[in-house]
N, C-alpha and C positions, 0 to 999 in steps of 0.2 A: 936255571932251566934254560931249555935253549927255544930259540926264536920259531923254530917251525915245530914243539912241541907243545907251544903257549897258542899258536894259533889254532891246532888240532883239540885243544881243551877248548877254546872258546867258540868254535865251532859246534863241538859238542852240548855245549851248556847253550846255543840259541839254538838249536836243534832241540831242546825239554819244554821249550814256548812254542804258543799256538804266533799266527802270524794277529790275530786280534790281540793279544794280550801284548805281544811285542807294540803294535799302535796305541795301545793306550799308553803302554809307560812312554813311546816315544811324544807323545801327544802331555803330559806330564814334564817329559824336563824340556821341551817346546817352552811352554808355561814358564819352567824356571830362567829359560835364559831370556825369553823374553821381560822378565823381572829385572832381569839386571842391567844395571847400571850402563856398562858399555855398549848393552842392543839400542837402550833409548838412548842413547848418545850420538851412535853412527849414524854414518850417512851415507857413506859406500861399503857394501857388506858382499862377503865373501860365502857363498852359502853352496849347497850341494842337493843333487837328487840321491837318494837313498836306493840301496842296493836292497832286496827284500829282507835282508837282517840288521840292516843298519837303524839307526836311529832315523826316522822319516821326519822329513825338515819342512814338509808340505806347507805347515802351520804358520813357520816361519817366514817361507818364501811370500804367502798371503798376508801376514801379517807386516813384512817389509814394502809390498806394495802400498798396504790401507798406509802405511807412513810415509808412502814417498821416498825412499830410500832407494838410491842406486845397487841392483842385486845385477854381481856377477855370478854365475853357475861356471865349473869348469868342464873341458870338451877334452878327450885323451886322441893327440895326435901326435902317433907314434911312440916315445918312448916319453913324451912331457906330457902336461896338462896347460892345454892353454884356456885362458880365461874369455868368457865372454859376456855382453849386457845382455841380462834377461829382460826379451821384450813380448812378456806375455804367454801364456801357455798355449796361444796358436804357431806359436816360434819355437817348440823343441820338436825335435826326430828324437828317435831311437836310434843309440849311438853304441859304444863302445862297452860291452859287459852288458849291455840291455837296460843302459840306464840313459834315463832322457836326458839331451843334450841341447842347449842353446845354440841357433841358426844367427842369433842376432849378432851385433858389433863386437866384433875384435876388441880387448881391452889390452891400450899396447905396455908392455912389461914397462917400456918408460913410466908410465903412469901408477905401478903397484906401487909406490908410495902414500897412495889416498887411496889405499883401503884402510877402514880405519879398524873392522873389525871382520875375526874367519871363523866361521864356525867349520870345525874339523870332523870327522870320521875316523876311526879306527878299529884297529881286531881289539887292541887292548888300551889301558893309560895304566900308570902307576901315582903312586902318592908322593911322587916326586917332580910328577906333570912330564913325565916320559911318555910319547906315544908310540906303540906297536904297528905297522902298517900290514899291509895284506902281501906284504912281501915283493910289490911290483916296482916301489921306490917312488911313485907320481908322487905323491907328496913330501918324500923326503927331496927331492929337488927341488917343489916348490915353493916350501915353507923357509929355505934361505932366502927365497926374493922376495918376502913379504914380510920381513923380518919388523919394518915398523906399524904391522897391524895388529891388536892387541887379538890373540887367537884361544878360544875355546872348544878344547876336546869334547867333543857330547859321546856319549855311552850309556849301556845300560848295565846296570847296577852289578852285574856277574861277569862284566868287560873290563869292572877295575880291580888291578892286583896293586901288589906291597912292592914288589919290586920287577921290573923286565927288561931284561940286556938293551943298554945303550950304547953308543959310542959318542967320542968327542964332539963330533961334528953335529951330531941331531939334534935339529931344534924343539925345545920343549914349549909346549901351551903354557900360555897363562894363568889359565886356570879350567876346573874341568866341570862340567855338569852331567849330575846324575841323580837318580833318585836315593833317599836313604842314603847320604851320605856320613 
């Protein structure tokens, strides 16, 4: 199946769920991430603020704050994702695509090797740990730069596919957290 068709199918599946049910599933997925040894061992974590139809990471951000982790969040700058240090809810502003983005300190690309853990969204993931994004390529350009980080893809159960198209240059996630694996 082609990527465009897969994205359409996933959008249709998401539309079948209420905002409330997606939030309940998100919280369960976040609890699963927090039980993961990679989460507990990490000091510098890359998270994201979710679009309305993505796994909501608010619980992870709060947990990381309590655990005194350095939290990085992406900011869309042109065709790239720039990583900034999260400095509290008051440091967020509405950015590209209506996503809350941090206005904090820029995390320099020369320091990306310090990222221990990256929580990665996607339209779909497959059992081979491949990721299908929304088609803009933001994470496709970012993931090769954070190869040292342990990458956990997060998705709702209906986003987990048997196989999705991938290219030789695509970076796989190390594991996928969803419900009912």
